[in-house]
C-alpha positions in Angstrom: 120.6 25.9 -71.8 118.2 25.4 -74.6 119.2 24.3 -77.5 118.6 27.0 -80.1 115.8 25.7 -83.3 115.3 26.3 -86.3 111.5 27.7 -85.8 108.8 25.9 -87.5 106.6 28.3 -90.2 103.6 28.0 -87.5 105.0 30.3 -85.0 104.4 33.1 -84.6 106.1 35.7 -86.8 107.1 39.8 -87.2 106.6 39.6 -91.2 107.2 37.7 -94.9 109.8 38.6 -97.5 109.1 39.2 -101.2 111.6 39.6 -104.1 109.3 42.2 -106.7 109.6 40.0 -110.3 111.9 42.7 -112.5 113.3 43.2 -116.2 117.0 42.2 -115.2 115.8 39.0 -114.6 113.8 36.1 -117.1 110.6 37.1 -116.0 111.3 40.5 -118.0 109.0 38.7 -120.8 106.2 38.4 -118.6 106.0 40.9 -115.9 102.3 41.7 -117.2 101.1 38.4 -115.8 103.2 38.1 -112.4 102.9 41.3 -111.3 98.9 40.6 -110.9 99.7 37.8 -108.6 102.5 40.2 -106.7 100.2 42.6 -105.4 97.7 39.5 -104.6 100.1 37.6 -102.3 101.2 41.6 -100.8 97.3 42.1 -100.0 96.7 38.9 -98.0 99.4 38.7 -96.0 99.8 43.3 -95.0 96.1 42.1 -93.6 97.9 39.9 -91.2 101.5 40.8 -90.8 103.9 43.5 -92.3 105.6 42.5 -95.7 109.3 43.6 -97.0 109.4 44.2 -100.1 113.4 43.0 -101.9 113.0 45.6 -105.3 116.0 45.5 -107.9 117.2 49.5 -106.9 115.2 52.8 -106.2 113.2 53.0 -109.6 112.0 49.8 -108.7 110.9 50.8 -105.7 108.5 53.5 -107.0 106.9 51.1 -109.2 106.8 48.7 -106.8 104.9 51.0 -104.5 102.6 53.1 -107.4 101.2 49.4 -108.4 100.6 48.9 -105.2 99.0 52.4 -104.5 97.0 51.3 -107.8 95.2 48.6 -107.0 94.0 49.9 -103.0 97.1 48.0 -101.2 97.8 49.8 -98.2 101.7 50.5 -97.3 100.6 50.5 -93.5 102.1 47.5 -93.9 104.4 47.2 -96.1 108.4 48.7 -96.5 110.3 48.7 -99.9 114.2 48.5 -99.7 116.9 48.4 -102.9 118.2 45.4 -103.1 119.7 43.8 -106.6 118.3 40.3 -107.5 119.2 37.3 -109.9 115.5 36.0 -108.7 112.3 36.1 -107.0 113.1 33.1 -105.5 114.0 34.3 -101.9 112.4 31.1 -99.6 115.8 29.0 -101.0 118.5 32.5 -100.8 116.4 34.2 -98.1 118.1 33.8 -94.3 116.9 30.8 -91.9 116.2 31.4 -88.1 116.7 29.9 -84.9 115.4 30.4 -81.6 118.1 31.5 -79.5 118.6 32.5 -75.4 116.1 36.4 -75.2 115.9 36.8 -79.0 115.6 34.5 -82.4 119.1 34.5 -84.7 119.5 34.8 -88.2 121.4 32.3 -90.3 122.8 32.8 -94.0 123.4 30.4 -95.8 125.2 29.9 -99.5 123.0 30.3 -102.1 124.8 28.4 -105.5 121.1 28.7 -107.9 120.2 25.0 -107.2 123.7 23.6 -107.6 125.4 25.6 -109.9 122.1 25.6 -112.6 121.6 29.2 -112.8 123.6 32.6 -111.5 122.7 33.4 -108.6 125.8 35.5 -107.3 123.1 38.7 -106.4 120.8 36.5 -104.1 123.2 35.1 -102.4 124.3 38.5 -101.4 120.9 39.3 -100.4 120.8 38.6 -96.4 123.9 40.4 -96.3 122.6 43.4 -97.9 119.0 43.6 -95.5 121.2 43.2 -92.0 123.8 46.1 -93.3 121.0 48.0 -93.8 119.1 47.6 -90.3 116.5 46.0 -91.5 116.9 43.1 -88.8 116.4 43.1 -85.0 118.9 41.0 -84.5 122.6 42.1 -83.6 124.7 40.0 -86.0 123.6 37.8 -88.9 126.1 34.3 -88.9 127.5 33.1 -92.3 128.0 29.2 -93.6 129.5 28.1 -96.1 127.0 25.1 -95.8 125.2 25.4 -99.3 120.8 25.2 -98.5 117.9 26.2 -99.6 114.8 26.9 -97.3 112.5 24.8 -99.4 114.4 21.8 -98.9 113.7 22.1 -95.2 110.8 21.3 -93.0 110.4 21.2 -89.3 107.8 20.9 -86.2 109.8 23.1 -84.4 110.8 20.4 -82.1 113.9 19.3 -83.3 112.6 16.9 -85.8 113.4 17.6 -89.7 111.4 16.9 -92.7 113.9 16.3 -96.3 114.9 14.4 -99.5 118.3 13.1 -99.7 117.5 13.6 -103.5 117.9 17.4 -102.9 120.1 17.3 -99.6 122.4 14.8 -100.8 122.5 15.9 -104.9 126.8 16.2 -105.8 126.1 19.7 -106.4 125.4 21.3 -103.3 128.4 20.1 -100.5 130.1 17.6 -102.4 131.7 14.5 -100.2 128.8 15.2 -97.5 127.1 12.0 -97.4 124.1 11.9 -94.9 126.0 11.1 -91.7 128.3 14.3 -92.6 124.9 16.9 -93.1 122.6 15.7 -89.8 125.6 16.6 -87.6 126.0 19.4 -89.7 121.8 19.8 -88.7 122.1 19.7 -85.7 124.9 22.3 -84.7 123.0 24.4 -87.1 119.2 23.7 -86.0 119.3 22.0 -82.8 118.1 19.0 -85.1 117.6 15.5 -83.2 115.8 13.8 -85.9 116.1 13.6 -89.5 113.2 12.2 -91.5 115.0 11.4 -94.8 112.1 11.3 -98.2 113.6 8.5 -100.5 110.8 9.1 -103.0 108.4 11.9 -104.6 109.9 14.5 -107.2 107.5 16.7 -109.6 108.3 16.7 -112.9 109.5 20.3 -114.1 110.8 20.8 -110.3 114.7 22.0 -111.4 115.3 22.5 -107.1 116.5 18.1 -107.0 113.0 18.0 -104.7 112.4 20.5 -102.6 110.2 18.9 -99.7 108.5 22.3 -99.7 106.2 20.8 -102.8 105.7 16.9 -101.7 105.7 17.5 -97.9 105.1 20.4 -94.9 104.4 20.3 -91.4 101.0 21.5 -90.2 101.5 21.2 -86.8 104.0 18.8 -85.1 102.3 15.9 -85.0 99.9 17.0 -89.0 101.8 17.0 -92.1 99.8 17.7 -94.9 101.5 15.9 -98.3 101.3 15.4 -102.0 99.0 12.5 -103.5 98.8 10.6 -106.5 95.5 8.7 -107.5 96.1 8.8 -111.1 97.7 5.6 -112.4 98.6 6.4 -115.7 100.1 10.0 -113.8 104.0 9.8 -114.4 104.5 10.2 -110.7 102.1 8.2 -109.7 104.5 5.6 -108.3 107.3 8.5 -107.0 104.8 10.1 -104.6 103.2 6.4 -104.1 106.2 5.5 -102.7 107.0 8.4 -100.8 103.4 8.3 -99.2 104.3 4.7 -97.6 107.1 6.2 -96.4 104.9 9.0 -94.3 102.9 6.4 -93.5 105.8 4.6 -91.5 107.2 7.8 -90.0 106.3 8.9 -86.2 106.6 12.2 -84.4 108.2 13.3 -81.4 105.5 11.5 -79.0 106.4 8.3 -81.2 102.7 8.2 -82.3 102.1 7.7 -86.6 101.6 11.1 -88.1 98.2 12.2 -89.0 98.5 12.6 -92.6 96.6 14.6 -95.1 96.9 13.9 -98.9 96.5 16.2 -101.1 95.7 15.7 -104.6 97.9 17.0 -107.6 96.6 19.4 -109.9 96.3 18.2 -113.8 98.9 18.4 -115.5 100.0 22.3 -116.8 102.6 22.8 -119.5 105.0 25.4 -120.3 104.8 27.3 -123.6 107.8 24.9 -125.0 105.7 22.0 -123.3 107.7 21.0 -120.4 105.5 19.8 -117.7 105.5 22.7 -114.8 105.6 21.4 -111.2 102.0 22.2 -109.9 101.6 21.6 -106.4 99.0 22.3 -103.1 101.7 21.4 -101.0 103.4 24.9 -101.8 101.9 26.2 -99.1 102.9 29.5 -96.7 101.5 29.9 -93.1 101.4 33.0 -91.9 100.2 34.6 -88.6 96.4 33.9 -88.5 95.8 32.3 -91.8 97.2 30.1 -94.6 98.2 31.6 -98.4 97.4 28.2 -100.9 98.2 28.4 -104.3 95.4 27.3 -106.9 95.8 26.8 -110.8 92.5 27.5 -112.4 92.0 23.7 -111.4 89.2 21.0 -110.7 91.0 20.0 -107.6 91.8 23.9 -105.8 88.5 24.0 -104.1 89.0 20.3 -102.7 92.8 21.4 -102.0 91.5 24.4 -100.1 88.8 22.8 -97.7 91.6 20.2 -97.5 94.0 23.1 -95.6 90.7 23.9 -94.2 90.8 21.5 -91.2 94.7 21.4 -91.5 94.5 25.0 -90.6 90.9 25.5 -88.2 92.2 28.7 -86.8 93.4 30.0 -89.6 92.4 32.0 -92.3 93.0 30.1 -95.9 93.1 32.0 -98.8 93.8 31.5 -102.7 96.1 32.6 -104.6 96.3 31.9 -108.7 100.2 30.6 -109.1 99.9 30.1 -112.9 102.1 32.5 -113.6 104.5 31.6 -110.8 104.8 28.7 -112.6 105.8 29.3 -115.7 109.9 29.8 -113.7 109.2 26.2 -112.4 108.0 27.2 -109.1 105.4 29.0 -106.3 103.9 30.6 -103.5 106.2 28.6 -100.5 109.3 29.3 -103.1 108.4 32.7 -103.4 108.6 33.7 -99.5 110.1 33.3 -96.7 108.9 34.2 -93.6 110.6 36.3 -90.8 110.1 35.1 -87.0 109.1 36.9 -84.0 111.4 39.1 -83.0 113.3 38.9 -86.2 111.1 42.3 -88.8 112.6 45.6 -87.7 109.2 47.3 -87.2 
């Protein structure tokens, strides 16, 4: 019997989930800046697959639907549903998918606001709300007390997991669990046979404690795109350089070194308070026939897009302006969660 495994992002999908920003969240003062980003994301995804948009309540559903229509987004591939949320970062509280005997299975892990940094009670209940509403085409949603965020993991789909020690071993997540205990949980939940632990690499302003989706990503089972810093005066130079060396030492399932694709680091972006924000091109989203790439009105945008076109020769590469998303310390991948084929009820 095949072992259920975490499904890679580059596998066929049934749709993508978004949690639309609302006035009862930290976005209340900048909805005029962030909603156009969500319109752009919705338009890009809906050209290739369905989009499930989570709205705070029914009034918010009407608001979002009106915005979509006014901006010319076709609603045929979009469904809005009212589910209360604390914030938009559905990558980290959305359910994760593993392969099953006849259909994929959904796993719902505990989300505690990145180690208790933020209120997350509503976000932690979103997957159960969606399942109870009949959104998913699966017979059950398996809950887990393990604290685990989608942005902290990436997989090749063949039993290899890429993650960071800084996040998964953070004492605020699963206190008392060491690397051996976590690997056992990952093996049981996701069929993981090898865990590649990145001991280095963090972006200033990333309050997730070093999510791997800001740092290094599988493009195929043998290709990894990653954030590279070549400016010796940049604060990230040493850490990202050490991460790069570690990536060079990793081997794929076939025993060969990975083909590595270094992505440039954008010029520093700062908040209104003068804090550096975690701008990264590695925070891209893979969907059916396309890849959405965060851009930052930066000279390196075109270079990053060119590199990712080479990484994904069979997919359209689309730029999404994510400067407004950065203001709350995340980017494109953080704000989305893909649903593999067979998951989303259509």
